[in-house]
N, C-alpha and C positions, 0 to 999 in steps of 0.2 A: 363632477364625476370622479370616482376613485379609480386609481390605477391598480389593477390586480397584481402588478409586480410587487406591490408594497402592502400585502394584505394585513400584516401584523401591525401596521402603523396607522391605520385609518382612524382608530378611536383616539389617537394622540394628535390628530390634526395634520397628519402627514399627507397633505392633500395633493397628490399630483401625479401627472403622467411624467413628462420629462421636465426637469427643471432644477433650479437651485436657488437657495437663499444664501447669499454670499458672505464672505469675509469682508474685512476692511483692509485698508492699504497694507502693503506688505513690507518686509524687512530688509535685511542687510544685503550688501552686494558681494558677500564672500561666497566661497564655494559651498557645495552641499555636503552634508555629513550623512552618508547613507546608513550608518549604523542604526540611526533612529528610524529608518524606513526599511529595515529588513535586509541589510547587507548590500555590498556593492555589486554592481552589474553594469554591463555595457548599455548605454541608453538605447532604447528601442522605440521606433516610431509606430503610431497607430493606436486604435482603441478609443473608447469613450470612458471617461472618468466621471462617476456620479458622486457628487459632493453634497452633503447635507448640512444646512445651516438654519438657524432660527431666522424667521422672516418678519416682515412688517405688515402682513395682512393685505387687504385689497387696495390699500393706498400705495403700495410699492410702485416704483417707477424706474425706468432705465435712463432718465435724465441725469447725466453725471453731475450736474451742478446742484442737484437736490440730494445727492448721496449723503446719507447721515448714519444709518445703521451699518454694521459690518456687512450685512447681506447686500445692501445697496452698493457699497464701495467695492466689494469683490466683483460684482457684475460690471461695475463701471471700469474697474481695472482691466478686466478681460477685453472690453470693447474699445477702450479709449487710452490715450497716453497723456501725460503731463510734460511740461518742459523739463522738470526735474522731479526727483523723489528722494526720500530720506534713506540713507544707509543704516546699518545696525547701530552705528554711533550717533545717529540723528544728524549727520552732516548731509548737505545737499549733493546728490549725484546727478550728472547730466542724463537726460532721457531724450526728448525731442529736441532739446537745446544741445547743440554740439559743444558750445562754449559761451562764456559770458565775460564781459570786461567792463569795469567802471571807469569813469573819468576821475580826475584828481579830487573832485569835490564830493564824490559818492552820490551825486544827484542825477547822473545820467549813466545808464548801463546799456551797452551794445550786446545784443543776444543774437547769435547765429544759429539757425536751425540746421539739423542734419537733413539729408535727403530721405524723406519718408513719404508714404502715400496713404490716403484713406482707402477704405474697403471698396470704393467705386473706382479706384485707380487714379484719382486726382491727387496731385501733390499737396502736401501740407505746406501752407505758405504763411508769411507774416500777417496777411490779412485775416486768415483763419484765427490766428492767435489773438489779434486785436479784437476781432468779433467776439471770441469766447470770453475774453476778460471784460469787455464792455457789457456783455450779457450778464455775467456774474455781478457786475457792479451796478446793475439796474436799480435805481432807488425804490422802484415799486415792488421789488422782489426781496426775498430773504435768503438768498443763496449762501451756503455755508462758508464759502471762501471769500465772501465780500469784505469782511474785516481784514483778512490777510492781504488782500489786494489794495486796501485803502491808500498805502503810500504812493501808488502810481497815479500820475496825472494822465489819465487815458485820453483826454482831449488833446494834450500836447504830444503824446507818444505817437510814433509813426513808423511805417514800414520804410526802410532805407534800401530795400531790395526784395526780391521774391522770398528770400530766406533770411533776411536780416531785419531786426527791429531795434529802434532806439527807444528805450523806456525812459521817459522823463519823470522824475520823482518829485513829490511835493516837498520833500526835505531829504537831506543826506541819509542814506540807509545802507549801513555796512553789511547787513546780512540779507541783502536782496535775494540771493539764491534760495533762501528759505521761503521767500514769497512765491517763487516759481514752483517750489515743491509743496505748496500749501494743500492741505486736505481739501479736495473738491475742485482744484483748479485745472480741470481737464480741458483739452483742446478739442473743439468740435468744428465741423466745416462751417464756413461763412454762411449765415442765414439759415442754419439748421433748425428744424422744428420737428415735431412728431416723433419724439424719441421712443415712445412705447410701441410704435407701430413697425418701423424699420430703421432703427438707428444706424448711422454710419460713423464709424470712428477710425482710428489708426492703430488700434490695439492688436494684440496677437491673435484674437478670435473675432469672428464676424457673426452677426446676428442670424439666428434661425427661427426661434420662437420665444414667446414670453407670455405667461399668464400670471398677472400680479397675485402675490400671495401663494402661488402654487409652483411655478416652474419657469426655467429659462434654459434654453439650449443654444450654444454657440459653437461654431465650427472653425477650425484652424484657418488663419489667413496666411497663405503661403508666401506673400510678399512683404511680411512684416520686416521693418528695418533692423530689428534685433535678431533676425533669423526665425524661421518657421517653428512653431511649437511642435513638440513630439506627439502630443495627443491629436487624434482626429477631431474629437469633440469633447467639450466639457458640459456636463449637465448639472445644473444647480437644482437641488430638491429642497423644498421647504419642510422642515420638521421643527416645530417650535419647542417641543419638550426634549430635554436632554436625554431622557430615557429612550425616546423614539429614535434619536440620532444614534445612540449607542446600540440599540437593538438592530437597527438597519445595518450598521457596520458589522456586527457580530453575525447577522443572518445573511451576509453577502449581498444585500440589496443596494448598498452604496459602498464605495471604496475609500471615502474620506468623510470624516465627521468632525465638524468644527465645534470647539468649545465644549469639551467634556468636563465633568466635574471631578474633583480629586478622588472621590470615593470610587468612581468608575475606573479612573487611571490606576489606582492602587490594586484594584481587583484583577486587572488584566496585564499590568506592566510585567514584562519578562515571562509571560505565560505562553507565548507562542501563537495565540490565535490572531491577535491584532498587534500593531505597533503603536506605542504611545510616544508622542513628541511633546516635550515640555519647553516652552519658550519662557525662560526664567524671568520672574518679577516683571512681567510684561504689561500688566494691567493695573492702573491705579484704582484702588477701592476707597470710596469716600461716602460720607453723608454730606449733603448739600443743604446749607442753611440760607434762606432768602434774606439778604441783609436790608431789604427795603421795606420790610413789614414786621409787625410784632409777631413773636417776641424777639426776633433776631435782628431787629433794627437797633437793639442795644448791644454794644460790643461786649458788655459784661456777661450777658447771657451766652454769647458765642464763645467767650473764653471759658465759661463754666462748662459748656458742652465739650470743648477740647479736653477739659480735665476730668470729665465723667468717663471718657472712653478708656477701657482697658484694651489696648491694641493687641497684645499677645493673645488675649482670650478671643478676640474677634478673628485673628488669623487662624488660631487653632480650631475654633468652632465653625466659622463660616467658610473657611478655605481648607479645612482639614489639614492645616499646617503647610499647605503648598503655597508658600509666599513668605514675605517678611513684613515687619511692621513699618508703618509710615510715620511721618512727623508733620502732618498738616500742610505739606508742600508737594506739588507735582514734580515728577521727573527725577526720582531718586537714582543717582548714578549717572545722570546725563550731564552734558556740558552746562556749566553755569549753576548747577544745583548748589544751594546753600547748605553744604554738609556740616558746617561748623556750628550751626544752631543746636542747642542742647536738646536731646531726645525728650519729648514730652511724655510724662507718665501720669497715670491716674492719681488724682488728688481730690477725693470726695469732700474733705473738709473745706478746702479752698473753693471748690465748686459751689458748695452750699452757701458759703459766705458771699460769693459774687452774686448768686441768685437773690440773696436777701438784700444786698445793696441795690439791686435792680428792681426790688419789689416783686419778685417772682418766686417766692419760697415754695408755693404750691402750684408750680407751673404745670399746665396740661397742654400737650402739643400732639398733633397727628404726624406720623412718619409714613410717607408713601413708599411702598415697595412693590415688587412684582417678581414673578418667576422668570422674568425676561432675561436675567443673567444669573449665572451660577453664584450661589452664596448670598444673593440679595435678601431672600426671605429669612435665611438663617441669621444674617447680620442684624436685621431689624429686630428679631426676637432677642438676640443677645444684648443689643444696645438698650432695648426696652428694660431688661432686667437690671442692667448697669445703672440706668438713669433712676430707677426706683430707689436705689440706695442713696441717691442725692435728693430725694423728695420730689422728683419729676415724674409725672405720669405721662407715658407715651402710649398713644393709641395707634397700633400698626394697621394701616389700611393697604390691602393688596389690590393693585390695579390690573388692568388688562395688559397682557403682553403686547398686543397689537398696537396699542396707542400710548403706552407708558411714557416713552421718551418725549412725545409731543405734549402729553398731559402735564408732565412735571416741569417742563421748561419755563412756563409762566405761572402755573397754578401751584397751590399748596404753600407750605412754609418750610418743610423738612423732607428730604427724600434720599433714597439710596442712589448712588451715582458711581460711574466708572469711566475710565478712559484708556484707550490704547496709547501707543507711543507717539510723540511729536516733540519737536524742539521746545524747550521751555519758553523761548520768546514767542513761539506760535501759540502755546497755551495762553500766554498773556493776551495776544492779539485777538484770538478767537473767543476767549471766555471772560476776560477781565477788564476790557476797556469799555468805556461808556456806551459805544455804539457796536459792541461785539454782538453778533447775531445769535450766538449760543451762550449768552451770559446767564447761566442757570442760577448763580448766587445773587444776581442783580447788584454786583459790585460796580458802582459807578462813582468814580472820584476823579475830578479833572486833574488834580495834582499827580495822581497815579498815572493817568494818561500821559502827562507831561514827562514823567520819568521814563516811560517807555520810549517816547519820541527822542528823548535825550540819549538813551542807550543806543538806539538805532543810528544816531548821527555820529557816533564815535568810531573812527577808524581803528583806534587802539583797542585791542581785545581786552586788555587788563582794565581799561576804563569802562568798557561795557560790562564786564563781570562785576565791577564794584557797584554799578547802578542796579544791575539785576539782583545783586545780593540785598541792596537796600529795599527793593520792591518786595522781595521774598520775606525779609524781616517784618515788613508791615503786614503781609498776608499771614505770617506765622502768629503775629500778635492779635490780629482782629479780622482776618479774612472769613469767608463763608464756606470754604472747603475744609471739612474735618477728614483729612486723609489718614485713614487708619491702617492701610496696608497696600502691598503691591503683590498681586497674584501671579502665579505661573499661568500662562495661557496654554491650555492643553488641547491637543489635536490627536485624533485617532485615525489610523489608516489601515487598510488591508495590507497584508504582507507583500502583495504584488506591487504596491505603490512605491516608487523610487524617486529620489531627487528632491524630497521635501527638505527645505532649509531649516536647520535647528537653531540657528543663531540670529533669528529675525524677529524682533519684537513686533507685536501687532501694530499696524499702521505704518510699517516701513516697507521698503521696496520689495524685498524677497519674501515677505509674508503673502500667502495666496498667489505665489508665482506659478500658476497652472501651466504657463507656457514652458516651464522648465521641469515639469514633472512627467514621468512616464510610467507605463504599466509593464512589468516584467512578465 
């Protein structure tokens, strides 16, 4: 059934009564800059904010441990809490954990919980934390945070009090707080099930209703440990097409539109009707090569593709210039980023020579893309034309927005890919270890896994940095991520929306902080 409050959006799949397809983890812990949200004003309580996001179709869930898309995570973030989350600098900031302290060996960490309650009034306890982490680690499941929690020996870890936990680790882990802040590592009540029917969390909003692929409505939880949200309600509305989200915002049908494209931003920035918020260089843009299958099981072919890419043309064409070029590594500007590696440039002669060495002079390959993210289809077309100059024929295949991310995780050989912010070590653990659950490039090397474990065991930060640089040098030489750019993350709001953080990369604490937003 279509909601008549959104008549102009029905043809675009704007399917819903009340609801929202959400963002993903949010950004920094700094103060808000209201210039980007229409000028400063005194925070005001009340009202319902309607926020439009691209969704995941009928398969959407409120199970926070299955959160994968930005829509999933935004909803999870409103309903649930983690022990920690990442600030704008990608350092771990305490959330449900009030503090943490390692022993001298870095193999045991004592975590103390703050006083917090679930939406049913029950306290958040150490047993809830252990249940949540053990659920995520279930070998029969493929929860996103499983790889990040792998260092924890959950059989040996134990509650040492109602609000204290001793985490026993399988090996010394210097950056254990990043484990607590891992993408998807939300705390749920002990023995919780039925998340899509009436989920109970400890987040700033409590459940009202949910229709997968259509809508979600949450109401302020007045007893939240971090203070009650200013909004009465947040309504997440699914609008898969960027034009539908933009039109809904311009038409006053929503007050917040996630992920607008650069053309829309340029058309309206500074014009007064809506506000544009740019989270600079927030999203990694890449082509993902499957390293376990032909033709990309030959590292010469992967290097050739690195050299085919004209990165500036991709940034200018696919992102309309709203970003900066990449260098085939994740996390530009983040702690531990290998900034000293030479910037890779297009070299078609060298690319052709490598392809000839690999016996792939007349290579034909399919590039999977989708309108699921801004710039994906444009990037695919640009790269197809670049590859043709090196004698490579690329067949661009446009997939379903609803199933794209699951389709390309295991299938295909080459695809468009992106990522929000996370620490570089979390990028390694979630995407590049042999048992990583979202290993889209199928990069599986035991010696690489060993380097990761070595880095994690070093108390000395300089020592860790040296090992991380070594890992990145290998990825730069022969990895499966062709990282061509870093895009601005663009959000549009009504002029009445205040308190939107402007220094919060996607996937960090203060991104999608709807508990800190208000309506003037």
